[in-house]
C-alpha positions in Angstrom: -45.6 123.9 85.7 -45.0 121.6 88.5 -43.1 124.6 90.2 -46.3 126.9 89.7 -48.7 124.1 90.8 -46.5 123.5 94.2 -46.7 127.6 94.6 -50.4 127.2 93.9 -50.9 124.8 97.0 -48.5 126.7 99.3 -50.8 129.7 98.4 -53.6 127.8 99.2 -52.9 126.4 102.5 -51.6 129.7 103.5 -54.3 131.2 103.0 -56.6 128.8 104.0 -58.1 128.4 100.8 -58.3 124.7 99.1 -55.8 123.9 96.6 -58.3 123.5 93.6 -59.8 127.1 93.7 -56.6 128.7 94.3 -56.0 131.8 92.3 -59.3 131.1 90.8 -57.9 128.0 89.0 -59.4 123.9 88.9 -56.5 121.7 89.1 -57.3 118.1 89.9 -54.2 116.4 91.5 -54.0 112.5 91.4 -52.4 111.1 94.0 -51.3 107.0 93.7 -49.8 105.3 96.4 -48.3 101.4 96.0 -46.9 99.4 98.5 -44.9 96.3 98.2 -44.2 93.5 100.6 -40.9 91.8 100.6 -40.2 89.1 103.2 -36.8 88.4 104.2 -36.3 84.7 106.2 -32.7 85.1 108.5 -31.1 81.7 109.6 -27.2 81.4 111.0 -25.0 81.1 108.7 -23.8 77.2 107.7 -20.4 76.2 109.7 -21.1 78.9 111.9 -21.3 78.2 115.9 -22.3 80.9 118.5 -19.8 81.2 120.7 -19.4 81.1 124.6 -17.3 81.9 127.0 -14.8 79.5 129.2 -14.2 81.6 132.6 -12.2 79.2 134.1 -14.1 76.4 133.4 -16.6 77.8 136.1 -19.8 75.8 136.1 -22.9 76.8 138.0 -24.5 74.7 140.7 -27.9 76.3 139.7 -27.5 74.8 136.0 -26.1 76.4 132.7 -23.5 78.6 131.5 -24.5 81.3 133.5 -21.4 82.8 136.2 -24.1 82.7 138.9 -25.8 80.5 141.8 -29.7 81.1 142.5 -30.3 81.2 146.2 -32.9 80.7 148.0 -32.4 82.5 151.8 -34.2 82.1 154.9 -33.3 85.0 157.4 -34.7 87.6 159.8 -36.3 90.4 158.7 -34.5 93.8 160.5 -37.4 95.6 160.2 -40.2 92.9 161.2 -38.3 90.6 163.5 -39.7 87.7 161.7 -38.3 85.3 159.0 -38.2 85.8 155.3 -37.4 83.7 152.6 -36.2 85.1 149.8 -34.4 84.5 146.6 -31.2 85.8 144.8 -28.5 85.5 142.3 -24.9 85.6 143.1 -21.6 84.7 142.2 -20.6 83.1 145.5 -21.9 82.6 148.9 -19.8 85.2 150.3 -21.5 87.8 148.0 -24.8 86.3 149.1 -24.4 87.3 152.5 -23.9 90.5 151.4 -26.5 90.9 149.4 -28.9 89.3 152.1 -28.0 91.6 154.7 -28.3 95.0 152.1 -31.8 93.7 151.7 -32.7 93.8 155.5 -32.2 90.1 156.3 -30.0 89.4 159.5 -27.8 86.0 160.0 -27.8 83.2 160.9 -28.7 82.1 157.1 -30.6 79.4 155.9 -29.2 78.5 152.6 -30.3 76.5 149.7 -29.2 76.4 146.0 -32.3 76.8 143.6 -31.9 75.6 139.6 -31.9 78.1 137.2 -35.3 78.8 134.8 -35.1 76.2 132.1 -35.5 77.9 128.6 -39.6 78.7 127.3 -41.0 76.9 124.8 -41.3 80.0 122.9 -37.7 80.8 123.0 -36.8 77.3 122.0 -39.2 77.4 118.9 -37.8 81.1 117.6 -34.0 80.0 117.8 -34.9 76.5 116.4 -36.1 79.1 113.5 -32.7 80.6 113.4 -31.5 76.8 112.6 -29.7 76.6 116.1 -29.9 74.4 118.3 -30.5 74.4 122.0 -26.9 74.1 124.1 -27.1 70.7 126.4 -27.8 72.0 129.8 -28.5 75.5 128.9 -30.9 77.9 131.1 -33.4 80.8 130.2 -30.9 83.4 130.2 -28.5 81.7 128.0 -31.1 81.1 125.3 -32.0 84.9 125.7 -28.2 85.9 125.0 -27.6 83.6 121.8 -30.6 85.1 120.8 -29.8 88.6 121.0 -26.5 88.1 119.5 -28.5 87.0 116.5 -31.3 89.9 116.4 -29.1 92.1 116.3 -26.0 90.8 113.5 -26.2 93.0 110.5 -23.3 90.7 109.4 -24.7 89.1 106.3 -22.6 86.3 104.7 -24.8 85.0 102.3 -28.1 86.4 100.6 -30.3 84.4 98.0 -33.2 86.0 96.2 -36.5 83.5 96.5 -38.8 84.8 94.6 -39.5 88.7 94.0 -40.9 88.9 97.4 -39.0 87.0 99.7 -35.2 86.3 100.1 -33.1 84.3 102.6 -29.9 85.8 104.7 -27.4 84.3 105.9 -25.5 86.0 109.3 -23.0 85.7 111.7 -23.9 86.4 115.2 -22.7 89.4 116.8 -19.1 88.8 118.4 -18.5 87.4 121.8 -16.3 89.4 124.7 -12.9 88.0 124.8 -12.1 86.3 128.1 -9.8 88.6 129.7 -12.4 91.2 129.3 -15.2 88.7 130.9 -12.6 88.0 133.7 -12.8 91.4 134.7 -16.7 91.5 134.7 -16.8 88.6 136.7 -13.8 89.4 139.3 -16.5 93.0 139.3 -19.6 91.1 140.5 -21.3 91.5 137.0 -23.8 88.7 136.5 -23.9 87.1 132.4 -24.9 84.4 130.4 -21.3 82.7 129.1 -22.9 83.4 125.8 -23.3 87.5 126.1 -22.4 89.4 123.4 -19.2 91.6 123.8 -21.4 94.8 123.3 -23.8 93.4 126.0 -21.3 92.7 128.5 -19.4 95.8 127.8 -22.6 98.4 128.4 -23.7 95.8 131.4 -20.0 96.3 133.1 -20.3 100.5 132.4 -23.7 100.4 133.9 -23.1 98.2 136.6 -20.3 99.2 138.7 -20.1 100.6 141.4 -18.7 104.4 141.9 -14.8 103.9 142.7 -14.5 100.9 140.2 -16.3 102.8 137.4 -13.5 105.6 138.0 -11.1 103.4 137.6 -12.1 101.7 134.5 -13.0 104.9 132.7 -9.7 106.2 133.1 -8.1 102.8 132.0 -10.3 103.1 129.0 -9.0 106.3 127.9 -5.2 104.6 128.5 -6.2 102.2 126.7 -7.8 104.4 123.7 -4.4 106.5 124.0 -2.0 103.7 123.4 -4.1 101.7 121.0 -4.6 98.6 123.3 -7.7 96.3 123.6 -9.9 97.0 126.5 -9.0 93.5 128.7 -8.7 92.6 132.4 -7.9 96.1 134.5 -6.8 94.2 137.4 -3.7 92.8 135.3 -2.4 96.0 133.8 0.4 97.6 134.9 -1.3 100.6 135.6 -3.1 99.3 138.3 -2.5 101.0 141.6 -2.3 104.0 139.3 -5.6 103.7 138.1 -7.2 103.3 141.7 -5.2 106.5 143.1 -7.0 108.3 140.1 -10.0 106.4 141.1 -9.7 107.7 144.8 -9.0 111.1 143.3 -11.9 111.5 141.3 -14.1 110.0 144.0 -13.5 112.7 146.0 -14.6 115.4 143.3 -18.4 115.7 142.7 -17.6 117.6 139.3 -15.3 114.4 137.5 -17.8 111.9 138.9 -20.8 113.9 137.7 -19.0 113.7 134.3 -18.0 109.9 134.4 -21.9 109.4 135.9 -22.3 110.8 132.7 -20.9 109.2 130.2 -22.3 106.5 128.1 -20.4 103.2 127.4 -19.6 104.2 124.1 -18.3 107.0 125.4 -15.1 104.0 127.3 -14.4 103.2 123.9 -13.7 106.7 122.0 -13.6 109.0 125.1 -14.6 112.6 124.3 -11.4 114.5 124.7 -13.9 117.4 126.1 -15.7 116.1 128.8 -14.2 116.9 132.7 -13.8 113.4 133.3 -11.4 112.9 130.2 -9.3 116.2 131.2 -9.0 114.7 134.7 -7.4 111.7 133.5 -5.1 113.4 131.3 -3.9 115.8 133.5 -3.6 112.3 136.1 -1.7 110.3 133.4 0.5 112.9 131.6 -1.4 112.2 128.1 -1.2 115.1 125.6 
């Protein structure tokens, strides 16, 4: 009977006929829906803290757990020949000079260190709702990084049903990156909080690396996958010189660089062996 009703309804819609009169038969259909609401409160698990990097003990002059300093720079605008004041985040004053010059400011510069933004009241309140205190001296970017590691975690340590419509989950925050990889990202000029998550820092590094560094890093990741090694600090690997020899070859080949540029961050971790980028690395390093 159910199948016949379905066939009649299908025929009715196909011929633009109301289902209740299809085939001269009257069929009464009653459809009822029921929705239930279930609330899940999520907290950090007892005895677990959100870890942070050391980065060689670096402390930002602007405050917080970030690896940059915020600067106010006064210089002459190359286009207007007038004094301009602009603000930048940079790893060092030498990096700052390059950023200001690229932005059209001419030396000499008047440089002043500025404080990083404090966490907002909304951030603090939300972090407290996870049963997590704001770290002493943390700035806005630090709290944002901590919250991301809590919100995006699906690692449930314990779960308790409070009522038919409510339960509580105790979660473990997402892992942070290794010190080795963080040192590499830091050396490449990637700006981040010491509280950043492992995946977040990896993605940021992939998307922010300059072309030659990206080619070398992709090749390094292919080698790590092939030899079953953790992705760490490219600068300390025994393949460093070869990696940049590959990068020099790759940057001279538009097809290879286009393929590297099209790779998602996940493809660095588990490279797609059919891509032109992977094949170029495999040929260069003799990977079978």
